[in-house]
N, C-alpha and C positions, 0 to 999 in steps of 0.2 A: 801760267803760260798759255799765250793762243798756239793753233795747230791750223796751218792751212794745207789742205789735202786736195791735190788735180784729179779729178776722176771724171771728165768732159769725153774722154778719145772712145773712137767708136771700138776698138779692140778687134779688129776685123782678122786676126791670124787666130783668134779663139772664139770668134763666133759660132764654128761647130760645135763648141761645148756651152757656151751661153750668151745669150742675146747681149748680157751686160757684163764686160771682164771686170769691174768691179765689184759684181755679186757672183761671180764664179767661184764654186766653192773649192778649197783647197783642204785635205782631207778633213770634209765636215765644217768646215768655217769659211765663209766669202773672204775675198783678199782684200778688200775693204776694211773689212772687220779686225782682220791681222794687223792691218796697218793703223786703225784707230787703238787697238787695243795696246800696241809695243807702245806707241807716242803716251796714251795714257800712264803707263805704267813708269814711262821716263820723265812723266811728270807732268803732262800737259792737261788743261782742265778745260778748254774752250775749243770748240774745234770749229772752221769754216770749210764746206766741202764745195767745190765748184762742178757740177755738173752739167751734162750734154746729152751726149747719145743716152737714150732709154733713161733721161733726168727723172721722169715719175715715179719709176721702179726704185730707183736708188734712192731718192729722197724719202719714198715709204720706209723704206727697210731702215734709213737713217733715224727716221722718228723713232722706229721701234728701239733701234739699238741704242739710240740716248736716254730712253726710258731703262732699259737694262742695266747700263752703264752707268748710270745717275750722271751725266756730263750732257752740258751745252753743245748741242751741234746746228748749226746755220747751215742753209744750203744758201748757193748762190748759180746762177745761170749763165753759162756761155753759149748765147744763141745760136753761135757761129762756131761752133766747135767741129763742124766736118768741113770748115774753109779757112780754118786760121790756125796759126802754131800756139803753143802751150803759155805763152808769153800773155795772150789774150784770155786765157782762163783765169791767171794771176792777176791781171786788171779788172776781172769781173767780180774780183773780193777786196778791192781798195778800199772802197768806202767802210768795209767791216773791221778793218785793223788798223790800228793807229799807235802799236807799241810792237817792240820784237816779237818775232815770231816761229816755231818750226814750220818748213816747209816741206811736204812729202808727196810722192806719186802714190796715189791707191795701187797701183800695181806691184809695189817693190815692197819687199819682206825685209825684215830688219830686228834686231835684238835690241830690247830695250838700251843695254849698255851704250850702244853705238850712239842713239840720242843724247842718253846722259853725257857723252864724252863732249859732244858738242858744246853742251848746254854747260858743262863745267869749264869750257874757255872763253876767252875774253872776246866780246864781239866788237870789231872794228866800230868806231862812231860812221854811222849813213853808211855801214858796209853789211857783209855777210860771211859765214862759214860755212864751208862744205866739207862734208865727211868724206875723204880719200882712201880708198882701199890702196894702200902700197903693196899689198901681196898680190905682185903680177903673176902668179902662178895658182890664182885662185879657181877652182875647177868648176864653180858656178858663173863662172861671167863667160859672155858670148863675144866672143874678140871682134865678131863681125859687125855688133850691133851696138855693143858697150861704149859711152862716151869717155873719150880718156883725157887724163888730166895729166899736165907738166908742172911742178913746183919748183920755186925757186926761194929759197930763204923762209918758208913758210907760206910764201904767197902763191898764188896762182899765176903761173907765167901763162898758161893755155890751156885751151879747154875745146874739146869738139873730136866729132865722132873720126876724121880722118886724119889725126895728128899720127905723125910717124914715128917722133921721138914723145916718148912720155915715161912716166915712173909714177901713175895712178889709175885708178877708175875712180868714176863719178857715183855714188852708191845713192842719188836722187836724195839724199838728207840734208836738207840744210837749216841752219839758221839765220833770220835775216833781219836786216830793219828796215822800217817802212822804207827806206830810200830804195828799195827794188823797183817799187813800180815807178819809180822816175825811171830807173834805169834801163826797164823793160821799154817805155816809152823813148829812150834815146838812142838805144841800140841800132845797129843797122840793121837789123830784122827783128821779129817780134817772138824768139826762141829765148827760152828761158838760159842755154847754152850766151847767146849773144849780149844777153844783160850781163850774165856774169864777166863776160867778157870786157864790157864797158865799165863794170866798176872794179875790174883788176888793173885795167889800163890807169885808175888813179889809186891804187895800190890798196883799194878796200875791199879785197875778195880775198879771204886767206883760207889755207887748206888745213884740216885735222884729220892726222892720220887714224885710221879704224882697223888697220890692216890685221888681221887674224877673228875680226868679229863677223859674225853671220849678217849675211844681207844677199838679197836675190832680185834680179829682175825678171818678173814673170811676163815674156811678151808673146811666147807662142807654145805651140805644144812640148819642143823639146826643153824649153826653160820651165816649163810647168811640171814635167817629169824630173827634172835635177832638183827643182825644189820641194817636190813629194818627197824626194830621196833624201835629200839633207834634212827635213823635217823630222823624218822616222830615224835616221841616223844619230839625231841630238838625243833620241830617248835612250840611247844607251850609255849615257854620261853619268847614271846613278853611281854614288860613290859607296853606297851601301848595298850595291849587287855583290852578292858572292860567286863563287867561282860557278856553280850549276847554273845561276842565274844569266851570269856573264858569257858566260860560252853555249849555253842551250836552252835556256828557258827564253830569253831576251829576245833571242834571234827569231824562237818561234810564234812567240806573244807579238811582235811588232808586226810579222805578216799578217797574224788574225787581227789586230786592230787596224791595219790598213786598211780592211773591210767593215769592222766594225763602226769606223765614223763614219760611215756613210747610211747608217740608222739611227733612229732616235732611242737608243738606248742608254741609260745613264751609267757612271761608274759603278754607283751603289747596286744597281741591277746585275750587274757585272759581279762583283763583290758575293754575291748572295748565289749567284749560279755556280761560281767556284766553291761556295761553301758547300751547295747541295751534294756537288759530286763527291767532294770530301765525304757527305754525310754518307751516303752511297757506297762509297769505297769501304767507310768503317763496317758498312752491314755486310757487305760481301765478305770482308775478313773473318767476321764473328760466324758467317753463314759454314766457315769448314770445307776444307777440299781444295787441291791443288787450283784446279779451273778457278773456282770464285776468289780465291787469294791472288791469282793473277790476273784477273779483270778487275780487282779492288786495284791494286797495283799500278795500273794504267791507268784507272780511274784518277787516283792520287796524283800521278804526275802530271797528268792533264790539269787536274785542280791547280796546282804549281805554276803550270805556264800561264794559264787564264788567269791566276789571279796576279800577273804584271798587268793585265790589260787595262785593268780598272784605274790604274795610275796613267799611264799611256793614254787613254781615251781622255782621262782628265785633263792632263796637259795640253793635249792637242787640241780640245775643244774647249777650254778654260773652263771647266767644270770643275776645280778643285777646291777643297774646302776643308777646313781643320778636322767639320764633323766627319765628311767622307773617309779622311786617313783613320780618324779615330775608331769608327765602324770596321772599316776593312781590317784592323788590327785586330778588333774585339772577337770578329768572325775567323779569323786566324787562330786567336787562342783555344777557339772551340775546335776547331778545327784538327789541330795540332793534338789535343786531348783526345778527341774521337779515333783517329789513326792509330796512334799508340796502344788506346784502349783496345781496339780492334784487333792489333797485332798480337797483344797480351792475352786476349780473349781465345783468338786463335790457337797462341802455343798452349794455354792451360787445355784446351779441348783437345789438343794433340798428347801432350803432357797424361792426362787423364785416360786416353785412349790407351798409349804405349806405355803407361805406369811400367818401370823396373826395364825399361827397355834402353837404358843409358842416358836417355836424353835429359838435357836440363837438369844436370846433378843428380845424375841417379835417380831420376823420377821423384824430386823435390819439389813441388809445386809451389812451395815458398820461396825458393830462390827465382822462380820464373814470377812472381808476385813483386819481390822486393826490385828486382832488375827493372819490370816493366815502370814500376814505381817511380825509379831514378831517373828513368829516359823520361817519363811525363814532368818530371820537377824540372830536372836538367833543361828541358826544351822551354818551360815556362820561365824561367830564371834567365834563360840566353836573349829571350824577346826581354826581361824587365830589364836586362843591362843595357840593351841594343843602344837605346839614345843616347846615353852619355859617351859609349863608346864610339859610335858614329860622329858627334859632334867634337871628339878628340883627334879621330882620324882626318875629319874636314881640316881642323886647324892646323895638323901637321901636314895636308897637302895646301894649304894657302901658305905657309911658311917655306914652301919648296920642297918637302919630303915626301914621302911616297906613303899609301896608306898600307896597313898589314894585311894578312889574310884575312877574311870575314868568313865566318863559319854561322850560318844561319838558318831560315827555314826552308830553304832552297837545298841544302846540303842534307839537311835530315828529312825530308820527305824523297829526296832521290835515294838515299838509302833503303827507305819504305821501299822502296818502289823496286831495287834492289833485289830487296829480302823476299819480295814476292816474285820476281822473276826466277830467282834461285831455290826456293823455298827454303832459306836460311834464315829462318826468324829469328830464333834464340841468338844467332852470332849478331844479327842486326839488334835487337835491343840491346846486347852488352855494349854492342859498339856505340849506339848511340846515346846510353847511360853514361858510357865512361867519356867518349869526348865531347858531350854537351857538358857534363858537369867540370871537366877538366878546364874549358873554352870559358865558364863563366869564372873560375877561380885566377886564369889567368887575366882575365880583364878586372876583376877585384885588386890583382895586385897590381897591374898597369895604369889604372886611374888612380891608386894610391899615392902613384909617383908622378903621374901627369897632367 
């Protein structure tokens, strides 16, 4: 599938941010790269990009992007970008496309599912399909600037910025036949909307509703802020987030990630830094004394928060990989063992210092060792069963059900933090050992019947 991307405009409203709007970074990734990556995930493999303003810089970036993504990207130039409408940019690519193609705007963000919905629909002969957002309360839409659409029996009845009566918004994502080029020439003016009206008059312009799917037109500072907030908010949708991650860690990690994406730091480097904090926390636990214990607890919880940043940066900057996820999981298991062993060492030191003081089962260090061992084993087994359990919960959600409470690493580390804060290490070890192993048993029974 070929894809035509219009990237010729001057982007004057965002000029203070970047000389070229297509190259404007949004959370560490240029707008045009986000556009092309979404189309690629939807199924496009060959791209034609029409440049104009700052065309040389855009072309140079696209050459590198084509190498990184291993896709074909051809550029065409609209030499009159500053004095013509977007229809002229479409005509600049006419000789390069002779089959149905996706048509996108370089400054429009969208999730791949939106483009896939178009590709799954039937393209009318010599016509086009437009993805129309029927959710009129979409908070990402600028009502003063958006192109409005009125539909009738699935056809586009009217389209334009000044429509008084409308039932949807133009998302800027089209599936077109090559007949669009002739429609641009035949329309009353050289805008894309005029070409759509021309095809609609012949019944060849259909609407595909994509209400509820993510898209955003980044035209000015306010739209840029909305787009950034929306992308960050989408990081909260992880099904396998536990209660501590969902309500405490994730809101904090997203704030950190917002700044991290501006720096050349990789997800694996973030994973290593989080692990280093856990190692330092375990060492402080073993050092003994309340203040070392407290500082270790704070570092352990900080590591748990930062542990969410690696995945967030990976999603926002398209740096995710199977190896990265596995590497993070390995470091987490080491961190879990070290933190719990550090608490165990701290409690044993406390027990030996106060033998006979009534702590930990009347001075019996054997109980401390046993409970500490069960806490470590429980944490490992909970992680071992997480993959199958999470897949079961995902299937339930897809079937219209709800996921159950998820107890995982976020809860365990938070209990470690509370133990350090309150200096109640022994009760915390007992709680972790009991709850983690009970949850493993619950999952075994649930998965047996699931």
